[in-house]
SEVEXRO-685857 format. One record per residue (C-alpha): residue number from 1; residue in one letter; chain; x, y, z. Coordinates in steps of 0.001 Angstrom, whole numbers, m for minus. Layout:
<recs>
<rec resi="NUM" resn="A" chain="A" u="X" v="Y" w="Z"/>
...
</recs>
This chain:
<recs>
<rec resi="1" resn="M" chain="A" u="m488" v="241" w="m90"/>
<rec resi="2" resn="A" chain="A" u="2654" v="2402" w="1277"/>
<rec resi="3" resn="S" chain="A" u="4857" v="1637" w="m2284"/>
<rec resi="4" resn="G" chain="A" u="1595" v="2409" w="m3953"/>
<rec resi="5" resn="L" chain="A" u="945" v="5490" w="m2639"/>
<rec resi="6" resn="A" chain="A" u="4581" v="6628" w="m2898"/>
<rec resi="7" resn="A" chain="A" u="4744" v="5567" w="m6681"/>
<rec resi="8" resn="L" chain="A" u="1365" v="7637" w="m7041"/>
<rec resi="9" resn="L" chain="A" u="2997" v="10693" w="m5438"/>
<rec resi="10" resn="D" chain="A" u="6186" v="10026" w="m8559"/>
<rec resi="11" resn="D" chain="A" u="3577" v="10322" w="m10446"/>
<rec resi="12" resn="V" chain="A" u="2321" v="13194" w="m9283"/>
<rec resi="13" resn="A" chain="A" u="5208" v="15399" w="m9070"/>
<rec resi="14" resn="A" chain="A" u="6244" v="13975" w="m12656"/>
<rec resi="15" resn="I" chain="A" u="3574" v="15518" w="m13506"/>
<rec resi="16" resn="A" chain="A" u="3653" v="18664" w="m12008"/>
<rec resi="17" resn="K" chain="A" u="7142" v="19145" w="m13167"/>
<rec resi="18" resn="L" chain="A" u="6467" v="18500" w="m17269"/>
<rec resi="19" resn="A" chain="A" u="3552" v="21201" w="m16182"/>
<rec resi="20" resn="A" chain="A" u="6011" v="23560" w="m14348"/>
<rec resi="21" resn="A" chain="A" u="8441" v="23050" w="m17726"/>
<rec resi="22" resn="S" chain="A" u="5663" v="23592" w="m19991"/>
<rec resi="23" resn="V" chain="A" u="4538" v="26994" w="m18532"/>
<rec resi="24" resn="D" chain="A" u="8081" v="28395" w="m18675"/>
<rec resi="25" resn="D" chain="A" u="7733" v="26750" w="m22492"/>
<rec resi="26" resn="V" chain="A" u="5246" v="28404" w="m22680"/>
<rec resi="27" resn="A" chain="A" u="5892" v="31700" w="m21059"/>
<rec resi="28" resn="A" chain="A" u="9284" v="32028" w="m22529"/>
<rec resi="29" resn="A" chain="A" u="8142" v="31398" w="m26399"/>
<rec resi="30" resn="A" chain="A" u="4859" v="34277" w="m25602"/>
<rec resi="31" resn="G" chain="A" u="7774" v="36890" w="m24496"/>
<rec resi="32" resn="R" chain="A" u="9972" v="35957" w="m27478"/>
<rec resi="33" resn="A" chain="A" u="7212" v="36329" w="m30013"/>
<rec resi="34" resn="G" chain="A" u="5745" v="39389" w="m28011"/>
<rec resi="35" resn="S" chain="A" u="9355" v="41121" w="m28826"/>
<rec resi="36" resn="K" chain="A" u="9674" v="40263" w="m32476"/>
<rec resi="37" resn="A" chain="A" u="5888" v="41836" w="m32599"/>
<rec resi="38" resn="A" chain="A" u="7032" v="45158" w="m30995"/>
<rec resi="39" resn="G" chain="A" u="6645" v="47191" w="m34086"/>
<rec resi="40" resn="V" chain="A" u="3167" v="46480" w="m34361"/>
<rec resi="41" resn="V" chain="A" u="2096" v="46855" w="m30721"/>
<rec resi="42" resn="I" chain="A" u="3827" v="50951" w="m30940"/>
<rec resi="43" resn="D" chain="A" u="2159" v="50870" w="m34310"/>
<rec resi="44" resn="D" chain="A" u="m1766" v="49843" w="m32507"/>
<rec resi="45" resn="T" chain="A" u="m562" v="51791" w="m28955"/>
<rec resi="46" resn="A" chain="A" u="m463" v="55196" w="m31584"/>
<rec resi="47" resn="V" chain="A" u="m2812" v="54912" w="m33417"/>
<rec resi="48" resn="T" chain="A" u="m5816" v="53763" w="m30716"/>
<rec resi="49" resn="P" chain="A" u="m6070" v="56987" w="m29091"/>
<rec resi="50" resn="G" chain="A" u="m6955" v="59077" w="m32512"/>
<rec resi="51" resn="Y" chain="A" u="m10389" v="57157" w="m32330"/>
<rec resi="52" resn="A" chain="A" u="m11347" v="58102" w="m28849"/>
<rec resi="53" resn="M" chain="A" u="m10733" v="62071" w="m29420"/>
<rec resi="54" resn="G" chain="A" u="m13710" v="64328" w="m30134"/>
<rec resi="55" resn="F" chain="A" u="m15808" v="62708" w="m27540"/>
<rec resi="56" resn="T" chain="A" u="m17025" v="64213" w="m24226"/>
<rec resi="57" resn="P" chain="A" u="m14648" v="62829" w="m21381"/>
<rec resi="58" resn="A" chain="A" u="m17349" v="60524" w="m20499"/>
<rec resi="59" resn="R" chain="A" u="m17194" v="58587" w="m23656"/>
<rec resi="60" resn="E" chain="A" u="m13778" v="58266" w="m23840"/>
<rec resi="61" resn="L" chain="A" u="m13037" v="54952" w="m21765"/>
<rec resi="62" resn="P" chain="A" u="m16092" v="53408" w="m22513"/>
<rec resi="63" resn="I" chain="A" u="m14933" v="53533" w="m26200"/>
<rec resi="64" resn="V" chain="A" u="m11324" v="52398" w="m25318"/>
<rec resi="65" resn="W" chain="A" u="m13447" v="49433" w="m23319"/>
<rec resi="66" resn="S" chain="A" u="m15911" v="48604" w="m26518"/>
<rec resi="67" resn="I" chain="A" u="m12028" v="48414" w="m28879"/>
<rec resi="68" resn="A" chain="A" u="m10699" v="46359" w="m26461"/>
<rec resi="69" resn="V" chain="A" u="m13588" v="43351" w="m26390"/>
<rec resi="70" resn="G" chain="A" u="m13591" v="43942" w="m30362"/>
<rec resi="71" resn="S" chain="A" u="m9567" v="43373" w="m30249"/>
<rec resi="72" resn="L" chain="A" u="m10389" v="40182" w="m28511"/>
<rec resi="73" resn="K" chain="A" u="m13188" v="39178" w="m30132"/>
<rec resi="74" resn="N" chain="A" u="m10947" v="39313" w="m33384"/>
<rec resi="75" resn="K" chain="A" u="m7710" v="37352" w="m31699"/>
<rec resi="76" resn="F" chain="A" u="m9464" v="34703" w="m29813"/>
<rec resi="77" resn="L" chain="A" u="m12828" v="34079" w="m32450"/>
<rec resi="78" resn="F" chain="A" u="m11091" v="34646" w="m35295"/>
<rec resi="79" resn="L" chain="A" u="m7035" v="34912" w="m35411"/>
<rec resi="80" resn="L" chain="A" u="m5907" v="32526" w="m33443"/>
<rec resi="81" resn="P" chain="A" u="m8333" v="29190" w="m34049"/>
<rec resi="82" resn="G" chain="A" u="m7131" v="30513" w="m38069"/>
<rec resi="83" resn="A" chain="A" u="m3383" v="30816" w="m36907"/>
<rec resi="84" resn="L" chain="A" u="m3499" v="27022" w="m35514"/>
<rec resi="85" resn="L" chain="A" u="m4870" v="25931" w="m38717"/>
<rec resi="86" resn="L" chain="A" u="m2622" v="27456" w="m41012"/>
<rec resi="87" resn="S" chain="A" u="408" v="26068" w="m38375"/>
<rec resi="88" resn="A" chain="A" u="m1526" v="22866" w="m39091"/>
<rec resi="89" resn="F" chain="A" u="m2311" v="22627" w="m42141"/>
<rec resi="90" resn="A" chain="A" u="m975" v="25708" w="m44809"/>
<rec resi="91" resn="P" chain="A" u="2333" v="27204" w="m43154"/>
<rec resi="92" resn="W" chain="A" u="3191" v="28313" w="m46074"/>
<rec resi="93" resn="A" chain="A" u="200" v="30919" w="m46118"/>
<rec resi="94" resn="V" chain="A" u="1539" v="32543" w="m43215"/>
<rec resi="95" resn="T" chain="A" u="4145" v="34546" w="m45101"/>
<rec resi="96" resn="P" chain="A" u="1788" v="35630" w="m48217"/>
<rec resi="97" resn="L" chain="A" u="m1255" v="36580" w="m45787"/>
<rec resi="98" resn="L" chain="A" u="1687" v="38650" w="m43537"/>
<rec resi="99" resn="M" chain="A" u="2598" v="40270" w="m46844"/>
<rec resi="100" resn="I" chain="A" u="m1105" v="41072" w="m48079"/>
<rec resi="101" resn="G" chain="A" u="m1569" v="42718" w="m44299"/>
<rec resi="102" resn="G" chain="A" u="1604" v="45056" w="m44413"/>
<rec resi="103" resn="A" chain="A" u="163" v="46173" w="m47826"/>
<rec resi="104" resn="Y" chain="A" u="m2649" v="46935" w="m46074"/>
<rec resi="105" resn="L" chain="A" u="m1280" v="48903" w="m43499"/>
<rec resi="106" resn="C" chain="A" u="938" v="51001" w="m45944"/>
<rec resi="107" resn="F" chain="A" u="m2161" v="51487" w="m48027"/>
<rec resi="108" resn="E" chain="A" u="m4163" v="52818" w="m44960"/>
<rec resi="109" resn="A" chain="A" u="m1240" v="54914" w="m44062"/>
<rec resi="110" resn="S" chain="A" u="m432" v="56056" w="m47514"/>
<rec resi="111" resn="E" chain="A" u="m3680" v="57511" w="m48079"/>
<rec resi="112" resn="K" chain="A" u="m4168" v="59662" w="m45091"/>
<rec resi="113" resn="L" chain="A" u="m843" v="60945" w="m45810"/>
<rec resi="114" resn="I" chain="A" u="m1895" v="62020" w="m49213"/>
<rec resi="115" resn="E" chain="A" u="m5619" v="63141" w="m48634"/>
<rec resi="116" resn="K" chain="A" u="m4091" v="65735" w="m45885"/>
<rec resi="117" resn="F" chain="A" u="m1282" v="66772" w="m47858"/>
<rec resi="118" resn="V" chain="A" u="m2433" v="66497" w="m51274"/>
<rec resi="119" resn="I" chain="A" u="m6269" v="66423" w="m51701"/>
<rec resi="120" resn="H" chain="A" u="m7042" v="68740" w="m48907"/>
<rec resi="121" resn="H" chain="A" u="m10579" v="67861" w="m47566"/>
<rec resi="122" resn="D" chain="A" u="m12577" v="70170" w="m46419"/>
<rec resi="123" resn="P" chain="A" u="m15492" v="68760" w="m43683"/>
<rec resi="124" resn="A" chain="A" u="m18394" v="70327" w="m45809"/>
<rec resi="125" resn="E" chain="A" u="m17879" v="68266" w="m48858"/>
<rec resi="126" resn="H" chain="A" u="m18694" v="65262" w="m46592"/>
<rec resi="127" resn="P" chain="A" u="m22207" v="66970" w="m45158"/>
<rec resi="128" resn="E" chain="A" u="m23590" v="63216" w="m44189"/>
<rec resi="129" resn="E" chain="A" u="m20926" v="62677" w="m41743"/>
<rec resi="130" resn="L" chain="A" u="m21332" v="66306" w="m40325"/>
<rec resi="131" resn="A" chain="A" u="m24882" v="65168" w="m40288"/>
<rec resi="132" resn="L" chain="A" u="m24147" v="62038" w="m37580"/>
<rec resi="133" resn="S" chain="A" u="m25216" v="62281" w="m33982"/>
<rec resi="134" resn="S" chain="A" u="m22270" v="61316" w="m31406"/>
<rec resi="135" resn="E" chain="A" u="m23852" v="57888" w="m31075"/>
<rec resi="136" resn="E" chain="A" u="m23731" v="57584" w="m34588"/>
<rec resi="137" resn="M" chain="A" u="m19933" v="59001" w="m34761"/>
<rec resi="138" resn="E" chain="A" u="m18590" v="56991" w="m31986"/>
<rec resi="139" resn="K" chain="A" u="m19946" v="53212" w="m33607"/>
<rec resi="140" resn="Q" chain="A" u="m18531" v="54663" w="m36654"/>
<rec resi="141" resn="K" chain="A" u="m15029" v="55175" w="m34919"/>
<rec resi="142" resn="V" chain="A" u="m15298" v="52036" w="m32941"/>
<rec resi="143" resn="A" chain="A" u="m16320" v="49591" w="m36058"/>
<rec resi="144" resn="G" chain="A" u="m13327" v="51611" w="m38044"/>
<rec resi="145" resn="A" chain="A" u="m11138" v="50854" w="m34631"/>
<rec resi="146" resn="I" chain="A" u="m11812" v="46974" w="m34648"/>
<rec resi="147" resn="R" chain="A" u="m11453" v="46801" w="m38313"/>
<rec resi="148" resn="T" chain="A" u="m7905" v="48573" w="m38039"/>
<rec resi="149" resn="D" chain="A" u="m7092" v="46220" w="m35005"/>
<rec resi="150" resn="L" chain="A" u="m7912" v="42917" w="m36814"/>
<rec resi="151" resn="I" chain="A" u="m5145" v="44181" w="m39548"/>
<rec resi="152" resn="L" chain="A" u="m2601" v="44869" w="m36595"/>
<rec resi="153" resn="S" chain="A" u="m3596" v="41748" w="m34328"/>
<rec resi="154" resn="A" chain="A" u="m3470" v="39769" w="m37748"/>
<rec resi="155" resn="E" chain="A" u="m87" v="40868" w="m37795"/>
<rec resi="156" resn="I" chain="A" u="943" v="40126" w="m34401"/>
<rec resi="157" resn="M" chain="A" u="m346" v="36783" w="m34517"/>
<rec resi="158" resn="A" chain="A" u="1441" v="35835" w="m37332"/>
<rec resi="159" resn="I" chain="A" u="4640" v="37168" w="m36218"/>
<rec resi="160" resn="A" chain="A" u="4063" v="35348" w="m32902"/>
<rec resi="161" resn="L" chain="A" u="3110" v="32117" w="m34859"/>
<rec resi="162" resn="A" chain="A" u="6658" v="32690" w="m36808"/>
<rec resi="163" resn="E" chain="A" u="8232" v="32089" w="m33262"/>
<rec resi="164" resn="V" chain="A" u="6307" v="29532" w="m31873"/>
<rec resi="165" resn="A" chain="A" u="5988" v="27160" w="m34953"/>
<rec resi="166" resn="E" chain="A" u="8633" v="24766" w="m33121"/>
<rec resi="167" resn="L" chain="A" u="6223" v="24091" w="m30085"/>
<rec resi="168" resn="S" chain="A" u="3399" v="21416" w="m29877"/>
<rec resi="169" resn="F" chain="A" u="606" v="22390" w="m30723"/>
<rec resi="170" resn="G" chain="A" u="m1175" v="22828" w="m27561"/>
<rec resi="171" resn="L" chain="A" u="1573" v="24609" w="m26406"/>
<rec resi="172" resn="R" chain="A" u="1841" v="26703" w="m29176"/>
<rec resi="173" resn="A" chain="A" u="m1938" v="27434" w="m28422"/>
<rec resi="174" resn="A" chain="A" u="m1434" v="28197" w="m25271"/>
<rec resi="175" resn="A" chain="A" u="1986" v="30753" w="m26231"/>
<rec resi="176" resn="L" chain="A" u="m689" v="32211" w="m28597"/>
<rec resi="177" resn="A" chain="A" u="m3620" v="33056" w="m26485"/>
<rec resi="178" resn="L" chain="A" u="m929" v="34304" w="m23765"/>
<rec resi="179" resn="V" chain="A" u="612" v="36801" w="m26449"/>
<rec resi="180" resn="G" chain="A" u="m2890" v="37846" w="m27169"/>
<rec resi="181" resn="V" chain="A" u="m4011" v="38470" w="m23976"/>
<rec resi="182" resn="A" chain="A" u="m1061" v="40462" w="m22718"/>
<rec resi="183" resn="I" chain="A" u="m514" v="42529" w="m25616"/>
<rec resi="184" resn="T" chain="A" u="m4041" v="43364" w="m25541"/>
<rec resi="185" resn="V" chain="A" u="m4152" v="44474" w="m21676"/>
<rec resi="186" resn="G" chain="A" u="m682" v="46338" w="m22465"/>
<rec resi="187" resn="V" chain="A" u="m1681" v="47833" w="m25532"/>
<rec resi="188" resn="Y" chain="A" u="m5627" v="49246" w="m24277"/>
<rec resi="189" resn="G" chain="A" u="m4063" v="49539" w="m20922"/>
<rec resi="190" resn="V" chain="A" u="m1654" v="52321" w="m22088"/>
<rec resi="191" resn="V" chain="A" u="m4047" v="54124" w="m24586"/>
<rec resi="192" resn="A" chain="A" u="m6762" v="54191" w="m21663"/>
<rec resi="193" resn="L" chain="A" u="m3961" v="56154" w="m19579"/>
<rec resi="194" resn="I" chain="A" u="m3304" v="58384" w="m22791"/>
<rec resi="195" resn="V" chain="A" u="m6611" v="59912" w="m23205"/>
<rec resi="196" resn="K" chain="A" u="m7404" v="60551" w="m19785"/>
<rec resi="197" resn="M" chain="A" u="m4088" v="62072" w="m18951"/>
<rec resi="198" resn="D" chain="A" u="m6058" v="65635" w="m19270"/>
<rec resi="199" resn="D" chain="A" u="m8681" v="64573" w="m16870"/>
<rec resi="200" resn="I" chain="A" u="m5736" v="63387" w="m14094"/>
<rec resi="201" resn="G" chain="A" u="m4052" v="66830" w="m15155"/>
<rec resi="202" resn="V" chain="A" u="m7310" v="68641" w="m14244"/>
<rec resi="203" resn="H" chain="A" u="m7312" v="66766" w="m10946"/>
<rec resi="204" resn="L" chain="A" u="m3616" v="68123" w="m10015"/>
<rec resi="205" resn="A" chain="A" u="m4084" v="70992" w="m11209"/>
<rec resi="206" resn="A" chain="A" u="m6985" v="71215" w="m8781"/>
<rec resi="207" resn="R" chain="A" u="m4709" v="70832" w="m5975"/>
<rec resi="208" resn="R" chain="A" u="m2810" v="72975" w="m3387"/>
<rec resi="209" resn="N" chain="A" u="635" v="72051" w="m3790"/>
<rec resi="210" resn="G" chain="A" u="2373" v="74766" w="m6328"/>
<rec resi="211" resn="G" chain="A" u="4397" v="72387" w="m7976"/>
<rec resi="212" resn="V" chain="A" u="1300" v="69783" w="m8083"/>
<rec resi="213" resn="S" chain="A" u="m1075" v="72239" w="m9462"/>
<rec resi="214" resn="A" chain="A" u="1498" v="73377" w="m12090"/>
<rec resi="215" resn="F" chain="A" u="2171" v="69648" w="m13333"/>
<rec resi="216" resn="G" chain="A" u="m961" v="69316" w="m13697"/>
<rec resi="217" resn="R" chain="A" u="m1215" v="72571" w="m15530"/>
<rec resi="218" resn="G" chain="A" u="1069" v="71769" w="m17604"/>
<rec resi="219" resn="L" chain="A" u="75" v="68082" w="m18282"/>
<rec resi="220" resn="V" chain="A" u="m3281" v="69647" w="m19501"/>
<rec resi="221" resn="K" chain="A" u="m1642" v="71888" w="m22297"/>
<rec resi="222" resn="A" chain="A" u="371" v="69316" w="m23568"/>
<rec resi="223" resn="M" chain="A" u="m1922" v="66450" w="m24367"/>
<rec resi="224" resn="P" chain="A" u="m3888" v="68498" w="m27564"/>
<rec resi="225" resn="V" chain="A" u="m144" v="68340" w="m28629"/>
<rec resi="226" resn="L" chain="A" u="582" v="64551" w="m27713"/>
<rec resi="227" resn="L" chain="A" u="m2155" v="63000" w="m29113"/>
<rec resi="228" resn="A" chain="A" u="m2132" v="64760" w="m32216"/>
<rec resi="229" resn="G" chain="A" u="1837" v="63468" w="m32187"/>
<rec resi="230" resn="L" chain="A" u="883" v="60825" w="m31840"/>
<rec resi="231" resn="A" chain="A" u="m1898" v="60222" w="m34909"/>
<rec resi="232" resn="Q" chain="A" u="1481" v="61260" w="m36443"/>
<rec resi="233" resn="I" chain="A" u="3352" v="58700" w="m34866"/>
<rec resi="234" resn="G" chain="A" u="885" v="56355" w="m35767"/>
<rec resi="235" resn="T" chain="A" u="809" v="56594" w="m39260"/>
<rec resi="236" resn="L" chain="A" u="4760" v="56576" w="m39923"/>
<rec resi="237" resn="A" chain="A" u="4487" v="53334" w="m38036"/>
<rec resi="238" resn="M" chain="A" u="1692" v="52226" w="m40043"/>
<rec resi="239" resn="L" chain="A" u="4496" v="52895" w="m42884"/>
<rec resi="240" resn="W" chain="A" u="7328" v="51330" w="m41240"/>
<rec resi="241" resn="V" chain="A" u="5765" v="48213" w="m39838"/>
<rec resi="242" resn="G" chain="A" u="4066" v="47416" w="m43204"/>
<rec resi="243" resn="G" chain="A" u="6717" v="48758" w="m45816"/>
<rec resi="244" resn="G" chain="A" u="8945" v="45864" w="m43227"/>
<rec resi="245" resn="I" chain="A" u="7130" v="43026" w="m43428"/>
<rec resi="246" resn="V" chain="A" u="6609" v="43577" w="m47169"/>
<rec resi="247" resn="V" chain="A" u="10265" v="43603" w="m47532"/>
<rec resi="248" resn="H" chain="A" u="11172" v="40515" w="m45447"/>
<rec resi="249" resn="G" chain="A" u="7992" v="38588" w="m46990"/>
<rec resi="250" resn="A" chain="A" u="9260" v="39517" w="m50221"/>
<rec resi="251" resn="E" chain="A" u="13030" v="37713" w="m49539"/>
<rec resi="252" resn="N" chain="A" u="11250" v="34457" w="m49328"/>
<rec resi="253" resn="Y" chain="A" u="10574" v="34565" w="m52916"/>
<rec resi="254" resn="G" chain="A" u="13821" v="35832" w="m53908"/>
<rec resi="255" resn="V" chain="A" u="13001" v="39270" w="m54232"/>
<rec resi="256" resn="S" chain="A" u="16263" v="40653" w="m51915"/>
<rec resi="257" resn="Q" chain="A" u="16996" v="43647" w="m53361"/>
<rec resi="258" resn="P" chain="A" u="14946" v="46397" w="m51286"/>
<rec resi="259" resn="G" chain="A" u="15874" v="44667" w="m48276"/>
<rec resi="260" resn="H" chain="A" u="19635" v="44343" w="m49148"/>
<rec resi="261" resn="L" chain="A" u="19793" v="48056" w="m49497"/>
<rec resi="262" resn="I" chain="A" u="18169" v="48831" w="m46605"/>
<rec resi="263" resn="H" chain="A" u="20592" v="46594" w="m44417"/>
<rec resi="264" resn="D" chain="A" u="23558" v="48003" w="m46114"/>
<rec resi="265" resn="L" chain="A" u="22409" v="51533" w="m45108"/>
<rec resi="266" resn="A" chain="A" u="21529" v="50652" w="m41565"/>
<rec resi="267" resn="H" chain="A" u="25181" v="48900" w="m41494"/>
<rec resi="268" resn="H" chain="A" u="26770" v="52223" w="m42954"/>
<rec resi="269" resn="A" chain="A" u="25137" v="54499" w="m40656"/>
<rec resi="270" resn="A" chain="A" u="25467" v="51995" w="m37618"/>
<rec resi="271" resn="E" chain="A" u="29004" v="52243" w="m38408"/>
<rec resi="272" resn="A" chain="A" u="29324" v="55722" w="m38813"/>
<rec resi="273" resn="A" chain="A" u="27562" v="56764" w="m35651"/>
<rec resi="274" resn="H" chain="A" u="30054" v="56328" w="m32982"/>
<rec resi="275" resn="G" chain="A" u="28461" v="55185" w="m29748"/>
<rec resi="276" resn="F" chain="A" u="24958" v="55445" w="m31442"/>
<rec resi="277" resn="G" chain="A" u="25116" v="52679" w="m33378"/>
<rec resi="278" resn="G" chain="A" u="22238" v="50645" w="m33128"/>
<rec resi="279" resn="I" chain="A" u="19905" v="53984" w="m32613"/>
<rec resi="280" resn="A" chain="A" u="21380" v="54772" w="m35796"/>
<rec resi="281" resn="G" chain="A" u="20856" v="51186" w="m37639"/>
<rec resi="282" resn="W" chain="A" u="17650" v="50863" w="m36399"/>
<rec resi="283" resn="L" chain="A" u="16570" v="53966" w="m37400"/>
<rec resi="284" resn="V" chain="A" u="17447" v="54109" w="m40959"/>
<rec resi="285" resn="T" chain="A" u="16068" v="50354" w="m41127"/>
<rec resi="286" resn="A" chain="A" u="12769" v="52171" w="m40030"/>
<rec resi="287" resn="I" chain="A" u="13009" v="55022" w="m42634"/>
<rec resi="288" resn="G" chain="A" u="13645" v="52460" w="m45214"/>
<rec resi="289" resn="A" chain="A" u="10863" v="50210" w="m44803"/>
<rec resi="290" resn="A" chain="A" u="8730" v="53423" w="m44430"/>
<rec resi="291" resn="I" chain="A" u="9944" v="54831" w="m47995"/>
<rec resi="292" resn="V" chain="A" u="9310" v="51383" w="m49227"/>
<rec resi="293" resn="G" chain="A" u="5507" v="50950" w="m47634"/>
<rec resi="294" resn="L" chain="A" u="4773" v="54749" w="m48848"/>
<rec resi="295" resn="A" chain="A" u="5871" v="53936" w="m52549"/>
<rec resi="296" resn="L" chain="A" u="3130" v="51083" w="m52180"/>
<rec resi="297" resn="G" chain="A" u="649" v="52539" w="m50659"/>
<rec resi="298" resn="A" chain="A" u="620" v="55007" w="m52746"/>
<rec resi="299" resn="L" chain="A" u="452" v="52734" w="m55838"/>
<rec resi="300" resn="I" chain="A" u="m2401" v="50500" w="m54383"/>
<rec resi="301" resn="V" chain="A" u="m4141" v="53984" w="m53734"/>
<rec resi="302" resn="G" chain="A" u="m3436" v="55327" w="m57324"/>
<rec resi="303" resn="V" chain="A" u="m5398" v="51986" w="m58409"/>
<rec resi="304" resn="M" chain="A" u="m8167" v="52065" w="m55708"/>
<rec resi="305" resn="H" chain="A" u="m9068" v="55415" w="m56713"/>
<rec resi="306" resn="F" chain="A" u="m8194" v="54575" w="m60629"/>
<rec resi="307" resn="I" chain="A" u="m10662" v="51475" w="m60756"/>
<rec resi="308" resn="P" chain="A" u="m13632" v="53451" w="m59514"/>
<rec resi="309" resn="H" chain="A" u="m12870" v="56514" w="m62163"/>
<rec resi="310" resn="K" chain="A" u="m12705" v="54205" w="m64528"/>
<rec resi="311" resn="K" chain="A" u="m15704" v="52781" w="m64037"/>
<rec resi="312" resn="K" chain="A" u="m17598" v="55688" w="m63997"/>
<rec resi="313" resn="H" chain="A" u="m16627" v="56793" w="m67495"/>
<rec resi="314" resn="A" chain="A" u="m17399" v="53525" w="m68827"/>
</recs>
């Protein structure tokens, strides 16, 4: 009896060790995958606050919450099952899907830049937008944010999938789920903090402590500039991330010239910038990827706008 109990305890201990090792494997794989997807995460964090701008303070957090819930639905209802199915039955499809998503990011960012600097839309040209109620406008903003999040989350999941491909199916699923939850909580936690910073500033400005009050007033004044800057950073990050994905994907199909050119320029910049080689190399790489992204995005914008005009004239 005693020997049977001892054997059972040994089995339980062995299972516990195996479970602990599996948890460690999942955590390590999720950490590697999350770091690889850092560029897309930065993009997501910079883009999202713009969707909560222009509404009353009472609606800011509910809007961020709605987008976060939509993001989790994107990841767990569509992207996670899709990623696991692809990894099991069609791993060859991951790279082209990544490139399609990257091209979409380039298109969206390029369209924003063209509309801002070339077309100069007048809000009066779109009276249907001015006629929307605040509730309808909120629904449109949330829906747009969730659509953009779907693309960004797909990129995150695909990048993460490439990092955990060597794991078993169960550990792969657990690692992707952990990446999805951690990134969603991290991104939308930071976004919620950003959109409420002006309210925090107002609260601090009301304090009697002179230093705290001055800091609060400075925070309130800085927030419009910060939010506008984040919107621009988000657009540039979409070009950088999208262009980089397309460049790396193209290398898998033998089109390596853009990637090699960017790599060589980054290498020379890193050698020239003594003491700041890493920063200089990264900056040149990001700029090179953004230029490729802008060229590709502008091409797609031209095609997308040309087709409707051609049909209209026909």
